[in-house]
C-alpha positions in Angstrom: -3.4 -39.7 -10.3 -6.4 -42.7 -11.2 -4.2 -45.4 -11.1 -2.5 -43.9 -7.5 -6.5 -43.3 -6.1 -7.9 -46.9 -7.6 -4.6 -48.6 -5.5 -6.0 -46.9 -2.4 -9.2 -48.1 -2.6 -10.7 -44.5 -3.7 -13.0 -43.9 -6.8 -12.0 -42.6 -9.8 -12.4 -38.4 -10.8 -14.2 -37.8 -13.6 -13.0 -35.3 -16.2 -16.2 -33.2 -14.5 -15.1 -33.5 -11.1 -17.5 -36.2 -10.1 -16.9 -39.9 -9.1 -18.0 -43.3 -9.0 -19.0 -45.1 -5.6 -21.7 -47.2 -4.6 -22.4 -45.0 -1.4 -21.1 -47.9 0.7 -17.5 -46.0 1.2 -16.9 -42.3 2.0 -13.5 -41.2 1.1 -10.9 -38.6 2.8 -7.8 -37.5 2.0 -6.3 -39.6 5.2 -7.7 -42.9 4.1 -11.5 -44.1 3.9 -14.5 -44.3 6.0 -17.0 -46.8 6.0 -20.6 -45.6 6.4 -20.3 -47.1 10.1 -17.2 -45.0 10.5 -18.8 -42.5 9.5 -21.9 -42.9 11.6 -19.5 -43.1 14.7 -18.3 -39.8 13.5 -21.8 -38.1 13.2 -22.6 -39.5 17.0 -19.4 -37.7 17.8 -20.1 -34.3 16.3 -23.4 -34.6 17.2 -23.7 -35.2 21.5 -27.5 -33.9 21.7 -28.9 -36.7 19.6 -27.9 -38.7 23.4 -30.2 -37.0 25.0 -33.3 -38.8 24.1 -31.5 -42.1 25.2 -30.8 -40.7 28.5 -34.2 -39.2 28.6 -36.0 -42.6 28.0 -33.6 -44.1 30.6 -34.7 -41.5 33.4 -38.3 -42.3 32.5 -38.0 -45.8 32.7 -36.5 -45.5 36.6 -39.2 -42.8 37.4 -41.9 -45.0 35.4 -40.1 -48.3 38.1 -40.0 -46.2 41.5 -43.6 -45.1 40.7 -45.2 -48.9 40.4 -46.8 -48.2 37.2 -48.6 -50.2 34.8 -45.3 -51.3 32.1 -47.7 -51.4 29.2 -48.1 -47.8 28.3 -44.5 -46.9 29.3 -43.9 -49.5 26.3 -45.9 -47.4 24.0 -43.8 -44.4 25.1 -40.4 -46.0 24.5 -41.7 -47.7 20.9 -43.0 -44.2 20.0 -40.3 -41.9 21.2 -38.1 -44.3 19.3 -39.8 -44.7 16.1 -39.5 -40.6 16.0 -36.0 -40.4 17.1 -34.7 -43.0 14.8 -36.5 -41.4 11.7 -35.3 -37.7 12.6 -31.7 -39.6 13.0 -31.6 -41.3 9.6 -33.0 -37.7 8.0 -30.5 -36.1 9.6 -27.6 -38.2 9.4 -28.6 -38.6 5.4 -28.0 -34.9 4.9 -24.7 -35.0 6.9 -23.4 -38.1 4.7 -24.4 -35.4 1.5 -22.5 -32.7 2.7 -19.5 -35.0 4.3 -19.1 -36.2 0.3 -19.6 -32.7 -1.1 -17.0 -31.7 1.3 -14.1 -34.6 0.2 -15.8 -33.6 -3.7 -14.3 -30.2 -2.7 -11.0 -31.0 -1.4 -10.7 -33.3 -4.7 -11.0 -30.2 -6.2 -8.5 -27.8 -4.5 -5.8 -31.0 -4.8 -6.1 -30.9 -8.4 -5.6 -27.4 -8.5 -9.1 -26.4 -9.3 -12.0 -24.1 -7.3 -15.3 -24.2 -6.2 -17.9 -25.3 -8.8 -20.7 -25.5 -6.6 -21.7 -24.4 -3.0 -24.4 -25.1 -0.3 -27.2 -23.2 -0.1 -26.3 -20.3 1.4 -27.3 -19.1 4.9 -26.8 -16.0 7.0 -26.8 -17.6 10.2 -25.0 -20.9 12.5 -22.1 -22.5 11.6 -22.5 -23.8 7.9 -23.2 -20.3 7.0 -20.3 -19.2 8.7 -17.9 -21.9 7.6 -19.0 -21.7 3.8 -18.0 -17.7 4.1 -15.0 -18.6 5.7 -14.0 -20.8 2.6 -15.5 -17.9 0.2 -13.4 -15.3 1.3 -10.1 -18.6 1.3 -11.2 -18.8 -2.4 -11.6 -15.2 -3.3 -8.3 -14.4 -1.8 -6.6 -16.9 -4.4 -8.2 -15.8 -6.9 -7.3 -12.5 -6.3 -3.8 -13.4 -5.8 -3.6 -15.9 -9.2 -5.0 -12.8 -11.1 -2.2 -10.4 -9.4 0.5 -12.9 -10.0 -0.9 -13.3 -13.7 -0.6 -9.6 -14.4 2.6 -9.1 -12.5 3.8 -12.0 -15.4 2.6 -10.4 -18.1 3.8 -7.0 -17.1 7.4 -8.6 -16.7 7.0 -10.5 -19.9 6.5 -7.0 -21.8 9.1 -5.5 -20.2 12.0 -8.0 -20.5 10.5 -8.1 -24.5 11.0 -4.4 -24.4 14.4 -4.3 -22.9 15.9 -6.9 -25.2 15.0 -5.1 -28.4 16.1 -1.8 -26.2 19.6 -2.9 -25.4 20.0 -4.1 -28.7 20.3 -0.6 -30.3 24.1 0.2 -28.3 25.1 -2.9 -28.3 24.6 -2.3 -32.3 26.4 1.2 -31.6 29.3 -0.8 -30.5 29.7 -3.2 -32.7 29.4 -0.2 -35.4 32.3 2.0 -33.8 34.5 -0.8 -33.3 34.7 -1.6 -36.9 35.7 2.1 -37.3 39.6 2.7 -38.3 39.7 5.2 -35.5 37.7 4.6 -32.1 35.7 7.3 -30.7 36.1 7.0 -27.0 33.8 9.6 -25.6 31.0 8.0 -28.2 31.8 4.2 -27.3 31.7 5.1 -23.7 27.9 6.4 -24.2 26.7 2.9 -25.6 28.1 1.4 -22.7 26.8 4.0 -20.4 23.3 3.2 -21.7 23.9 -0.9 -21.5 25.3 -0.2 -17.7 22.1 1.5 -17.4 19.6 -0.6 -19.2 20.9 -3.5 -17.0 20.8 -2.3 -13.7 17.0 -0.9 -14.6 16.3 -4.6 -15.2 18.0 -5.0 -11.7 16.1 -2.5 -10.2 12.9 -3.7 -11.6 13.8 -7.1 -10.3 14.4 -6.6 -6.9 11.6 -4.1 -6.6 9.2 -6.4 -5.7 11.3 -7.6 -2.7 12.1 -3.8 -1.8 11.3 -4.6 2.0 14.2 -7.1 2.8 16.3 -5.1 0.3 15.1 -1.2 1.7 17.6 0.4 4.6 16.7 3.9 6.0 19.2 6.0 7.4 19.9 9.6 7.2 22.5 11.1 4.6 23.4 13.9 3.2 21.8 15.2 0.1 24.3 17.5 -1.3 26.2 14.3 -1.3 23.5 11.8 -2.7 23.2 14.4 -5.7 27.1 14.7 -6.2 27.4 10.6 -6.2 24.5 10.7 -9.1 26.3 13.0 -10.6 29.2 11.6 -10.7 28.0 8.7 -12.3 26.5 10.3 -14.9 30.0 12.6 -15.3 30.5 11.3 -19.2 27.1 11.5 -20.5 27.2 15.5 -19.3 30.6 15.8 -21.0 29.4 14.0 -24.3 26.3 15.9 -24.7 27.7 19.3 -23.3 24.9 20.0 -20.6 25.7 22.9 -18.0 24.9 21.5 -14.5 24.3 23.6 -11.9 23.9 22.5 -8.2 22.2 25.1 -5.7 22.2 25.1 -1.8 21.5 21.2 -0.9 22.9 21.4 2.4 20.8 19.3 5.3 20.0 15.6 5.4 17.5 13.3 3.8 16.1 10.2 5.5 16.1 7.8 3.0 17.5 4.6 1.1 20.9 5.4 -0.5 21.0 2.9 -3.2 17.4 3.6 -4.4 17.6 7.4 -4.0 20.5 7.4 -6.3 18.5 5.1 -8.7 16.0 7.8 -9.3 18.0 10.7 -9.3 20.3 9.1 -12.2 17.2 8.2 -14.2 15.9 12.2 -14.0 19.3 13.3 -14.7 19.9 10.9 -17.6 16.5 11.9 -19.0 16.8 15.4 -18.7 20.5 15.1 -20.8 18.6 13.4 -23.0 16.0 16.1 -23.7 18.2 18.6 -23.3 20.9 18.2 -25.0 23.9 21.1 -24.7 21.3 23.0 -22.4 21.1 23.4 -18.9 19.9 21.3 -15.9 19.7 23.0 -12.6 19.6 20.6 -9.3 17.8 22.3 -6.2 15.5 23.1 -3.4 12.3 24.3 -3.1 11.7 27.8 -1.8 9.9 25.6 1.4 12.6 23.6 1.0 10.7 20.2 1.1 11.4 19.2 -2.4 14.4 18.2 -4.2 13.9 20.1 -7.9 15.6 18.9 -11.1 14.9 21.4 -13.8 16.2 21.7 -17.5 15.7 23.5 -20.7 15.0 21.3 -23.0 11.6 20.0 -25.1 9.4 20.0 -22.2 6.3 17.6 -22.2 3.0 17.8 -23.8 0.3 18.8 -21.7 -2.0 16.0 -23.0 1.0 13.5 -21.8 2.1 14.5 -18.4 -0.4 12.9 -16.6 0.8 9.5 -18.0 4.3 10.2 -17.7 4.5 7.5 -15.0 2.6 4.7 -16.3 3.9 1.5 -16.9 5.3 1.7 -20.8 4.3 5.1 -21.6 6.8 7.3 -23.9 4.6 9.9 -24.6 5.3 11.7 -28.1 8.8 12.6 -27.4 9.4 9.2 -26.6 8.1 8.1 -30.0 10.2 11.2 -31.3 13.3 9.9 -29.8 12.6 6.1 -30.0 15.1 5.9 -27.0 12.2 6.0 -24.5 11.2 2.4 -22.9 8.3 3.9 -20.6 9.9 2.2 -17.6 12.1 4.5 -16.1 9.8 6.9 -14.6 7.7 3.9 -13.7 10.1 2.8 -11.9 10.9 6.2 -9.9 7.4 6.3 -9.0 7.3 3.1 -7.4 10.2 3.7 -5.7 9.7 7.2 -4.3 6.4 5.2 -2.8 8.3 2.9 -1.3 10.3 5.2 0.4 7.4 7.1 1.7 8.2 10.2 -0.6 6.5 11.6 -3.6 7.7 12.6 -7.3 5.4 15.3 -9.5 6.2 16.7 -12.9 5.8 20.1 -14.4 6.6 20.6 -17.8 5.7 23.2 -20.4 6.4 22.0 -24.2 9.5 24.2 -25.9 10.4 25.6 -22.2 11.8 22.8 -20.0 11.0 20.3 -17.5 10.8 20.8 -13.4 10.7 17.5 -11.3 10.3 17.6 -8.0 10.9 14.8 -5.2 9.4 15.4 -2.0 11.7 14.8 0.8 9.9 15.9 3.4 11.8 12.9 5.6 14.7 14.8 6.6 16.5 17.1 9.3 18.5 19.9 7.8 21.6 20.7 9.5 21.1 24.3 8.3 18.5 26.2 7.7 
């Protein structure tokens, strides 16, 4: 970068962001400005500076019309010119300093850095307004960078965890293939786990682009539930879990793909923690929530407030060693995206109820 700038006639930038310049040339990102060019720019930016010269000309004309002696007029002209030039020089030096500071900030921005210092802050005037605008832009950029950094760290943690989790069904599938007689149901379970992990990873990636991937339509609620159940049929059979579907007549305004994903995650959790148990799916009394209830091991009271946090597995997940702590987090994010809600009620040793708020719907049967 220094060589390129030297070739353009610019000054080199030191490691501390300062530069070396003899002061006769002011750099610009579009070229270089001599002091003379900068002075002309200064005059264009400050039209009122022309007024003293105009006033002197008008005064000379009036003086001539009145046929007054020219010696006092000469004193007035000289005194006015001296004061004006002194003020002009001081103001121009401030202009040069400010211009050079802006150029230094521009170089810092081009290098991906941020303002290391700032001019004296003012609460009024154009300088104060510009400084406030630049500061706001810089703060927004810093906030965006921080969000991006946090998102990258979260993604890195997720895929590290994902890579470890998917090794389990892969290793189990290899062991099953080494048996003389293939246990087909067990193999189907391991394949389902792999598919579920892959699907979760894909949904995790698409969640940030959900605005472009969202298609809201009215669907039959019973049809969505049955579609999710059908995808998990082998899991229900293998775990000998009973399923009971209540009255589900009506329509729900949602995105089919995302809503079915949430149902599959919740039903999968229900089967996981209630093997050989019973899972019931029904509408609440006021028909504003879809309830998925199981009679499994339940959740400890201290874990319930945190079950939707990223990566939180709770005591059950640590006991089973099969939980990523991502499924319910994704469910909460998806339901928020759909403008709907999700909450959990549970009692340890009794069972769990997951309630999906689906008040964006119109029922055909009341």
